[in-house]
C-alpha positions as semicolon CSV with decimal commas, in nm:
position;residue;x (nm);y (nm);z (nm)
1;X;1,855;-7,373;2,140
2;X;2,006;-7,716;2,122
3;X;1,996;-7,967;1,842
4;X;2,012;-8,325;1,965
5;X;2,060;-8,640;1,765
6;X;1,763;-8,819;1,919
7;X;1,498;-8,550;1,855
8;X;1,218;-8,608;1,603
9;X;1,258;-8,456;1,252
10;X;0,957;-8,223;1,293
11;X;1,106;-8,068;1,603
12;X;1,443;-8,031;1,431
13;X;1,275;-7,866;1,131
14;X;1,088;-7,630;1,362
15;X;1,412;-7,528;1,533
16;X;1,579;-7,469;1,196
17;X;1,286;-7,245;1,095
18;X;1,318;-7,044;1,416
19;X;1,692;-6,997;1,354
20;X;1,626;-6,887;0,993
21;X;1,368;-6,632;1,108
22;X;1,611;-6,500;1,369
23;X;1,887;-6,471;1,108
24;X;1,653;-6,278;0,876
25;X;1,579;-6,034;1,157
26;X;1,951;-5,990;1,222
27;X;2,015;-5,932;0,850
28;X;1,741;-5,667;0,843
29;X;1,890;-5,498;1,147
30;X;2,235;-5,491;0,983
31;X;2,087;-5,350;0,661
32;X;1,905;-5,073;0,853
33;X;2,218;-4,992;1,052
34;X;2,429;-4,965;0,735
35;X;2,161;-4,743;0,579
36;X;2,166;-4,504;0,875
37;X;2,546;-4,489;0,876
38;X;2,567;-4,450;0,496
39;X;2,319;-4,159;0,496
40;X;2,486;-3,995;0,796
41;X;2,159;-4,000;0,986
42;X;2,331;-4,021;1,324
43;X;2,423;-3,652;1,309
44;X;2,087;-3,515;1,422
45;X;2,201;-3,152;1,434
46;X;2,314;-3,161;1,070
47;X;1,982;-3,318;0,967
48;X;1,789;-3,052;1,159
49;X;1,998;-2,776;1,000
50;X;1,922;-2,914;0,653
51;X;1,556;-2,940;0,744
52;X;1,542;-2,577;0,861
53;X;1,681;-2,460;0,526
54;X;1,391;-2,622;0,342
55;X;1,058;-2,449;0,288
56;X;0,748;-2,597;0,446
57;X;0,644;-2,746;0,111
58;X;0,988;-2,901;0,064
59;X;0,981;-3,047;0,417
60;X;0,636;-3,196;0,358
61;X;0,744;-3,344;0,027
62;X;1,070;-3,471;0,176
63;X;0,887;-3,645;0,460
64;X;0,632;-3,786;0,217
65;X;0,909;-3,936;0,001
66;X;1,117;-4,061;0,293
67;X;1,024;-4,431;0,240
68;X;1,171;-4,411;-0,111
69;X;1,514;-4,333;0,039
70;X;1,572;-4,703;0,098
71;X;1,577;-4,773;-0,274
72;X;1,784;-4,485;-0,414
73;X;2,099;-4,309;-0,301
74;X;2,101;-3,969;-0,132
75;X;2,189;-3,759;-0,437
76;X;1,913;-3,923;-0,643
77;X;1,668;-3,862;-0,361
78;X;1,761;-3,493;-0,336
79;X;1,732;-3,462;-0,715
80;X;1,391;-3,631;-0,705
81;X;1,271;-3,384;-0,440
82;X;1,399;-3,091;-0,647
83;X;1,228;-3,229;-0,959
84;X;0,900;-3,277;-0,773
85;X;0,918;-2,920;-0,640
86;X;0,982;-2,791;-0,991
87;X;0,688;-2,998;-1,119
88;X;0,464;-2,848;-0,851
89;X;0,573;-2,494;-0,946
90;X;0,512;-2,562;-1,315
91;X;0,164;-2,699;-1,241
92;X;0,080;-2,386;-1,042
93;X;0,206;-2,168;-1,328
94;X;-0,001;-2,366;-1,581
95;X;-0,311;-2,325;-1,364
96;X;-0,248;-1,949;-1,345
97;X;-0,207;-1,928;-1,724
98;X;-0,524;-2,130;-1,777
99;X;-0,708;-1,895;-1,543
100;X;-0,591;-1,597;-1,747
101;X;-0,695;-1,762;-2,073
102;X;-1,032;-1,840;-1,918
103;X;-1,072;-1,471;-1,837
104;X;-0,994;-1,383;-2,199
105;X;-0,658;-1,222;-2,125
106;X;-0,417;-1,240;-2,417
107;X;-0,126;-1,018;-2,310
108;X;0,091;-1,027;-2,003
109;X;0,011;-0,663;-1,923
110;X;-0,359;-0,754;-1,907
111;X;-0,275;-1,044;-1,677
112;X;-0,077;-0,817;-1,446
113;X;-0,368;-0,573;-1,426
114;X;-0,605;-0,865;-1,360
115;X;-0,382;-0,992;-1,077
116;X;-0,360;-0,647;-0,918
117;X;-0,736;-0,612;-0,936
118;X;-0,778;-0,960;-0,791
119;X;-0,553;-0,878;-0,494
120;X;-0,770;-0,579;-0,400
């Protein structure tokens, strides 16, 4: 693209806008490239090995929270995933306890007997 002295101001402004848009795209590309390098996302085998170590629930949660990775660093993201998994486990435990209370069970031994009966 050439800027000439004899071109009208509207055309010059339009060319400047095109250059600004192009520069924004280049800046975004650089930011994404730095993100991938910073998070060591180029080592696919290491990422797959980490992914295999996770349970299915952890993988689902990790993939669900992937867009958040852009805004926090890797350790914070891993901690967030761990906290969300712990929250999920606590919610399941609370639901189980509420079920037992709903059945009128007041002791853990009664709850164990209820669970064994429920499995059969």
